[in-house]
C-alpha positions as CSV (number, residue, x, y, z in Angstrom):
1,M,110.5,168.9,133.7
2,T,111.6,167.9,130.2
3,T,113.7,165.0,131.5
4,S,110.7,163.7,133.5
5,I,108.6,163.8,130.4
6,R,111.2,161.9,128.5
7,F,111.4,159.2,131.2
8,V,107.6,158.9,131.1
9,Q,107.7,158.5,127.3
10,L,110.5,156.0,127.5
11,G,108.6,154.0,130.1
12,A,105.5,154.0,127.9
13,A,107.5,152.8,125.0
14,M,109.1,150.0,127.0
15,H,105.6,149.0,128.2
16,Y,104.6,148.4,124.6
17,V,107.8,146.4,123.8
18,L,108.3,144.3,127.0
19,E,104.7,143.5,128.0
20,H,102.1,141.3,126.4
21,W,104.5,138.6,125.1
22,S,102.6,135.4,124.8
23,F,103.3,131.7,124.9
24,D,102.3,130.2,121.5
25,P,102.6,126.5,120.4
26,F,104.7,127.9,117.5
27,L,107.6,128.3,119.9
28,I,107.8,124.6,120.6
29,V,107.5,123.8,116.9
30,A,110.2,126.3,116.0
31,L,112.6,124.9,118.7
32,V,112.0,121.3,117.5
33,V,112.5,122.3,113.8
34,A,115.7,124.2,114.7
35,A,117.1,121.2,116.6
36,W,116.1,118.9,113.8
37,H,117.8,121.2,111.3
38,E,121.0,121.2,113.4
39,I,121.1,117.4,113.4
40,G,120.8,117.4,109.6
41,L,123.6,119.9,109.2
42,Q,125.9,117.8,111.4
43,R,125.1,114.6,109.4
44,L,125.7,116.5,106.1
45,A,129.0,117.9,107.4
46,R,130.3,114.4,108.0
47,R,130.2,113.5,104.3
48,S,130.8,116.9,102.7
49,R,133.8,119.1,102.0
50,P,134.6,121.7,104.6
51,E,133.8,124.6,102.3
52,R,130.3,123.1,101.5
53,S,129.7,122.8,105.2
54,R,130.6,126.4,105.8
55,E,128.4,127.5,102.9
56,R,125.4,125.6,104.4
57,R,126.1,127.0,107.9
58,L,126.2,130.6,106.6
59,R,123.0,130.0,104.6
60,S,121.3,128.5,107.6
61,L,121.5,131.9,109.3
62,W,118.7,133.1,106.9
63,F,116.6,130.1,108.0
64,Y,117.1,130.9,111.7
65,L,116.4,134.6,111.1
66,G,113.1,133.5,109.4
67,L,112.1,131.5,112.4
68,V,112.8,134.4,114.7
69,V,110.7,136.7,112.5
70,L,107.9,134.1,112.6
71,L,108.0,133.9,116.4
72,I,108.0,137.7,116.7
73,A,104.9,137.8,114.5
74,V,102.9,135.3,116.6
75,Q,104.3,135.8,120.2
76,S,105.5,139.3,120.6
77,P,103.2,142.3,121.5
78,I,102.4,142.5,117.8
79,D,100.0,139.6,118.2
80,Y,98.5,141.1,121.3
81,W,97.9,144.6,119.8
82,A,96.7,143.0,116.5
83,D,93.5,142.2,118.4
84,S,92.9,145.9,119.1
85,Y,94.3,147.6,116.0
86,F,93.7,146.5,112.4
87,T,96.9,148.4,111.5
88,V,99.0,146.1,113.6
89,H,97.1,143.1,112.2
90,M,98.2,144.0,108.7
91,A,101.8,144.3,109.8
92,Q,101.5,140.8,111.3
93,H,100.1,139.5,108.0
94,L,103.1,140.9,106.1
95,L,105.5,139.3,108.5
96,L,103.7,135.9,108.1
97,M,103.4,136.0,104.3
98,F,106.4,138.0,103.2
99,A,109.2,138.4,105.7
100,A,109.4,135.0,107.5
101,P,108.7,132.8,104.5
102,S,111.2,134.6,102.2
103,L,113.9,134.4,104.8
104,I,113.3,130.7,105.5
105,V,113.3,129.9,101.7
106,A,116.5,131.8,101.3
107,G,118.0,129.6,104.1
108,A,117.3,126.5,102.1
109,P,116.6,124.2,105.1
110,W,115.2,121.3,103.1
111,Q,118.2,118.9,102.7
112,P,119.3,119.4,106.3
113,L,115.8,118.7,107.5
114,L,115.6,115.5,105.4
115,D,119.0,114.4,106.7
116,G,117.8,115.1,110.2
117,L,115.0,112.5,110.0
118,P,115.4,109.5,112.2
119,R,116.5,106.3,110.4
120,R,117.2,108.2,107.3
121,S,117.5,105.9,104.3
122,G,118.8,108.0,101.5
123,Q,115.8,110.3,101.1
124,S,116.5,113.3,99.0
125,V,114.9,116.1,97.1
126,T,115.0,116.0,93.4
127,R,113.4,118.7,91.2
128,G,111.4,119.9,94.1
129,V,109.7,116.6,94.7
130,L,110.4,114.4,97.7
131,T,111.5,110.8,97.0
132,G,111.3,107.8,99.3
133,G,108.7,105.1,100.1
134,W,107.7,106.7,103.4
135,S,106.8,110.0,101.8
136,R,104.3,109.0,99.1
137,P,101.5,111.3,100.4
138,L,103.9,114.2,100.9
139,R,105.3,113.6,97.5
140,W,101.8,113.9,96.0
141,A,101.1,117.1,97.9
142,A,104.5,118.6,96.9
143,G,103.9,117.7,93.3
144,L,100.6,119.6,93.4
145,F,101.3,122.6,95.5
146,L,104.8,123.3,94.1
147,R,103.5,123.7,90.6
148,P,104.3,127.3,89.9
149,W,100.9,128.7,89.2
150,V,99.2,126.6,91.8
151,A,101.6,128.1,94.4
152,V,100.9,131.7,93.1
153,F,97.1,131.0,93.1
154,C,97.3,129.6,96.7
155,F,99.2,132.7,97.9
156,N,96.7,135.2,96.4
157,A,93.6,133.1,97.3
158,V,94.8,132.9,101.0
159,M,95.5,136.6,101.0
160,V,92.0,137.5,99.6
161,A,90.1,134.9,101.6
162,W,91.3,136.0,105.1
163,H,90.5,139.6,104.3
164,L,86.8,138.8,103.6
165,P,84.8,140.0,106.6
166,A,83.2,136.6,107.4
167,L,86.5,134.7,107.6
168,F,88.3,137.6,109.3
169,D,85.7,137.8,112.0
170,L,85.7,134.0,112.4
171,A,89.5,134.1,113.1
172,A,89.0,137.0,115.5
173,D,86.4,135.0,117.5
174,N,88.1,131.6,117.4
175,Q,91.7,131.3,118.7
176,A,92.3,127.9,117.1
177,V,91.2,129.2,113.7
178,H,93.3,132.3,114.2
179,I,96.5,130.6,115.3
180,W,96.5,127.4,113.3
181,L,94.4,128.0,110.3
182,E,94.9,131.7,109.5
183,H,98.5,132.0,110.5
184,G,99.3,128.5,109.3
185,T,97.9,129.1,105.8
186,F,99.5,132.5,105.6
187,F,102.9,131.1,106.3
188,A,102.6,127.9,104.2
189,A,101.3,129.9,101.2
190,G,104.2,132.3,101.6
191,V,106.8,129.5,101.6
192,L,105.2,128.0,98.4
193,F,105.1,131.4,96.7
194,W,108.7,132.5,97.5
195,L,110.0,129.1,96.4
196,Q,109.1,130.2,92.9
197,F,111.4,133.3,93.1
198,I,114.2,132.8,95.6
199,P,117.0,130.2,95.1
200,S,116.5,127.4,97.7
201,P,118.5,124.3,96.7
202,P,117.9,121.5,96.2
203,F,114.5,122.7,95.0
204,R,114.5,123.7,91.4
205,A,112.2,126.6,90.5
206,Q,110.3,125.6,87.3
207,M,108.6,128.9,86.5
208,P,110.2,130.7,83.5
209,L,111.4,134.3,84.0
210,P,108.6,135.9,82.0
211,S,106.0,134.0,84.1
212,R,107.7,135.1,87.3
213,V,107.4,138.7,86.2
214,A,103.7,138.1,85.4
215,A,103.1,136.4,88.7
216,L,104.6,139.2,90.7
217,L,102.6,141.8,88.8
218,V,99.4,139.9,89.3
219,T,100.1,139.5,93.0
220,N,100.9,143.2,93.3
221,V,97.6,144.0,91.6
222,V,95.7,141.7,94.1
223,M,97.4,143.5,97.1
224,I,96.5,146.9,95.6
225,M,92.9,145.9,95.1
226,I,92.5,144.6,98.6
227,A,94.0,147.8,99.9
228,M,91.8,150.0,97.8
229,S,88.7,147.9,98.8
230,L,89.5,148.7,102.5
231,S,90.3,152.4,102.0
232,I,89.3,154.1,98.8
233,F,86.2,152.1,98.0
234,A,85.0,151.5,101.6
235,R,82.8,154.1,103.4
236,H,83.0,152.5,106.9
237,S,84.8,149.8,108.9
238,V,84.0,146.4,107.4
239,Y,85.3,144.4,110.4
240,P,82.9,144.4,113.4
241,A,85.7,143.0,115.6
242,Y,87.4,146.5,115.6
243,D,84.3,148.6,115.9
244,N,84.2,148.9,119.7
245,V,87.5,147.8,121.3
246,P,87.8,149.0,124.9
247,G,90.6,151.5,125.4
248,V,91.1,152.2,121.7
249,T,90.3,155.8,120.7
250,L,91.5,155.6,117.1
251,P,88.3,155.4,114.9
252,A,87.9,151.9,113.4
253,F,87.6,153.2,109.8
254,A,90.7,155.4,110.2
255,D,92.5,152.3,111.6
256,Q,91.3,150.3,108.6
257,Q,92.6,152.9,106.1
258,I,96.0,153.0,107.8
259,G,96.2,149.2,107.7
260,A,95.3,149.2,104.0
261,A,98.1,151.6,103.4
262,I,100.5,149.4,105.2
263,L,99.4,146.4,103.1
264,W,99.8,148.5,99.9
265,V,103.1,150.2,100.6
266,C,105.0,147.5,102.7
267,G,103.8,144.7,100.4
268,D,105.2,146.6,97.5
269,L,108.5,147.2,99.3
270,W,108.9,143.5,99.8
271,A,107.7,142.4,96.3
272,L,109.2,145.0,94.1
273,P,112.9,144.1,94.7
274,T,112.1,140.6,93.6
275,L,110.4,141.9,90.5
276,I,113.4,144.2,89.7
277,V,115.9,141.3,90.1
278,T,113.7,139.0,88.0
279,I,113.5,141.6,85.2
280,R,117.2,142.2,85.3
281,M,117.8,138.5,85.0
282,L,115.4,138.4,82.1
283,I,117.2,141.2,80.3
284,G,120.6,139.6,81.0
285,D,119.5,136.3,79.5
286,E,117.6,137.5,76.5
287,G,118.9,141.0,75.8
288,S,115.5,142.7,76.2
289,I,112.1,142.1,77.6
290,G,110.5,142.1,74.2
291,T,112.9,139.4,72.9
292,A,112.3,137.3,76.0
293,V,108.5,137.5,75.7
294,D,108.5,136.8,72.0
295,R,110.8,133.8,72.5
296,Y,108.7,132.6,75.5
297,L,105.5,132.7,73.5
298,R,107.1,130.9,70.5
299,R,108.3,128.1,72.7
300,G,105.1,127.7,74.5
301,G,106.3,129.0,77.8
302,T,109.4,126.8,78.1
303,G,113.1,127.1,77.5
304,V,113.8,130.3,79.3
305,R,116.8,130.0,81.5
306,G,116.5,131.3,85.1
307,W,117.2,130.6,88.7
308,G,115.8,127.1,88.3
309,E,118.7,125.9,86.2
310,R,121.2,127.6,88.5
311,V,119.6,125.9,91.5
312,G,119.8,122.6,89.6
313,S,123.5,123.0,89.2
314,E,123.8,123.7,92.9
315,R,121.9,120.5,93.7
316,R,124.4,118.4,91.7
317,S,127.2,119.6,93.9
318,S,125.3,119.9,97.2
319,V,126.7,116.7,98.8
320,R,130.4,116.5,98.0
């Protein structure tokens, strides 16, 4: 009897894992980008030292893992069950804004992607801004959105905006808005945000270490306020899309509270390690946080050494 029950439970678990996979245009985009990246790696390898090629290849594993996480977020049963459970929807948001972007940024795919362009004519990335006559509009956009506090603002604005009931319900009712606008802005804002904290040569992070600490703290507070607004301060479900879902017995408000807890706890688990590393770097550079803040204020927010300088040094030796 016990064995039969276990088989039934295993079958139910496999049902959730194996069924309800979907075909999403992101799959085609991911496959094209992966092939494009491989072409760039091959071109770079032809004019680089073997050890540099091995280093890029190992680093590219983070990039490919990020693409896999992105596809899991939008094509696996996570996307299917996100329409029925707010809790799953929050987990999907964390994959799109935290997990996939941070892995892709760690993979530093930028130079291989540029080298993979057809008829490449010496384009490169310098100080985080694209150069080359073909890329003038892209250069302007990069110059704007890669500004540290613009990137941080975009990340928090996107996170707040898509949790407003009006926009949330719009995405729930319109698949084009849900797939391309909501998911797309989550992912793009995540990449811009994590570029400020994770070394991703040849981009050079320009945010001083004290500013990085402040940005992470502000973002953490925003996540906590969203979570509290959906759990502690709310008295009912604020998203009509989850009020009466066929086959769902979990009360909508309880589902909302669990989802808020996931945003609060899991968001912290992803952001806090970055904060800890940044604070340790700050202490290592300046001796103490107080000294660093004092020096930062006296210099007007410049002159604090951080990952940006280290990434700059990697850029000078990236093609050898």
